[in-house]
C-alpha positions as CSV (number, residue, x, y, z in Angstrom):
1,X,105.4,-43.4,-2.8
2,X,105.8,-42.9,1.0
3,X,109.1,-42.0,2.7
4,X,110.7,-42.2,6.2
5,X,113.4,-40.0,7.6
6,X,116.2,-41.7,9.4
7,X,118.2,-39.3,11.6
8,X,121.5,-40.8,12.9
9,X,123.8,-39.2,15.3
10,X,127.2,-40.9,14.6
11,X,130.8,-40.7,15.8
12,X,132.5,-38.9,13.0
13,X,135.0,-41.7,12.6
14,X,132.2,-44.1,11.6
15,X,130.3,-41.8,9.2
16,X,131.8,-43.0,6.0
17,X,131.3,-46.6,6.9
18,X,127.6,-45.9,7.8
19,X,127.0,-44.1,4.6
20,X,128.4,-46.9,2.5
21,X,126.4,-49.5,4.4
22,X,123.2,-47.5,4.2
23,X,123.6,-47.1,0.4
24,X,124.2,-50.9,0.1
25,X,121.0,-51.4,2.1
26,X,119.0,-49.2,-0.3
27,X,119.4,-45.6,0.7
28,X,119.7,-43.4,-2.3
29,X,121.6,-40.6,-0.6
30,X,122.2,-38.7,2.6
31,X,122.8,-35.2,4.1
32,X,125.6,-35.0,6.6
33,X,125.8,-32.2,9.2
34,X,129.3,-32.1,10.8
35,X,130.5,-31.2,14.3
36,X,127.4,-31.9,16.3
37,X,127.7,-32.3,20.1
38,X,125.6,-34.5,22.4
39,X,125.4,-35.9,25.8
40,X,124.2,-39.3,26.7
41,X,123.4,-41.2,30.0
42,X,126.7,-40.2,31.6
43,X,128.2,-36.7,31.5
44,X,131.5,-36.4,29.6
45,X,134.8,-36.0,31.5
46,X,136.6,-32.7,31.5
47,X,140.3,-31.8,31.7
48,X,141.0,-28.4,33.3
49,X,137.5,-27.3,32.4
50,X,137.7,-28.4,28.8
51,X,135.2,-31.1,27.8
52,X,136.7,-34.1,26.1
53,X,134.1,-34.8,23.5
54,X,134.1,-37.1,20.5
55,X,132.7,-35.2,17.5
56,X,129.5,-36.4,16.0
57,X,127.9,-36.1,12.7
58,X,124.2,-35.9,12.1
59,X,123.2,-37.9,9.0
60,X,119.8,-37.6,7.4
61,X,118.5,-40.3,5.1
62,X,115.2,-39.8,3.2
63,X,114.3,-43.4,2.3
64,X,111.3,-45.3,0.9
65,X,109.2,-46.8,3.7
66,X,109.6,-50.4,2.7
67,X,113.4,-50.1,3.0
68,X,113.5,-48.0,6.1
69,X,113.7,-50.7,8.8
70,X,116.5,-52.6,7.0
71,X,118.5,-49.4,6.6
72,X,117.9,-48.4,10.2
73,X,119.2,-51.8,11.4
74,X,122.2,-51.6,9.1
75,X,123.0,-48.1,10.5
76,X,122.8,-49.5,14.0
77,X,125.0,-52.4,13.3
78,X,127.7,-50.5,11.4
79,X,127.6,-47.6,13.9
80,X,127.8,-50.1,16.8
81,X,125.0,-48.2,18.6
82,X,123.7,-51.1,20.6
83,X,127.1,-52.7,21.1
84,X,128.7,-49.9,23.1
85,X,127.1,-47.1,25.1
86,X,127.7,-43.6,23.7
87,X,128.4,-44.7,20.1
88,X,125.3,-43.0,18.8
89,X,121.6,-43.3,18.1
90,X,119.3,-43.4,15.1
91,X,115.6,-42.7,14.9
92,X,113.0,-43.1,12.1
93,X,110.3,-40.6,11.5
94,X,107.2,-40.6,9.2
95,X,107.4,-38.0,6.3
96,X,104.1,-36.6,5.3
97,X,105.3,-35.1,2.0
98,X,108.5,-34.6,0.1
99,X,109.6,-32.7,-3.0
100,X,112.8,-32.9,-5.0
101,X,112.9,-36.7,-5.0
102,X,111.2,-37.3,-8.4
103,X,114.5,-38.3,-10.0
104,X,114.8,-41.1,-7.3
105,X,111.3,-42.4,-7.6
106,X,112.0,-44.4,-10.8
107,X,115.0,-46.2,-9.3
108,X,113.2,-46.8,-6.0
109,X,110.1,-48.2,-7.8
110,X,112.1,-51.0,-9.5
111,X,113.8,-51.8,-6.1
112,X,110.5,-51.9,-4.2
113,X,108.8,-54.1,-6.9
114,X,111.6,-56.6,-6.4
115,X,111.2,-56.5,-2.5
116,X,107.5,-56.9,-2.7
C-alpha cells in the first residue's frame, strides 16, 4: 500500500472542522501541532511593535494515495484556503515508506477496493 502525506497549515479556529471533514473523506487519523506561525503574501500588521497574528495549527495526515486528492480538496474547501487569502495552505507529498500503520491497512484495503 502506498501513502501520501498531506500537510495543512490551518487557522486554529478551523482545525476541528477540517479534521472532521478529512475523516469523512477517508483520513484515518491526524497529528496536530499547535501554535505555528506563518507569513503569507502580505506582512501582518503590528500594534506598538506587537504582531497581531492568528494562530495556526499544522495538521499532518498520512493517507492512502487513492484517497489523497479527495482529502486534500476537502481540507481546502473546509479550511477556505482558496476562498480568502491568508486562511491557510495544504500540500501533498509522496511517502517512500511508513511503519506503524499496519493496523490501518486492513480498514484502508476494504475502502480502496470499493473505490476502485
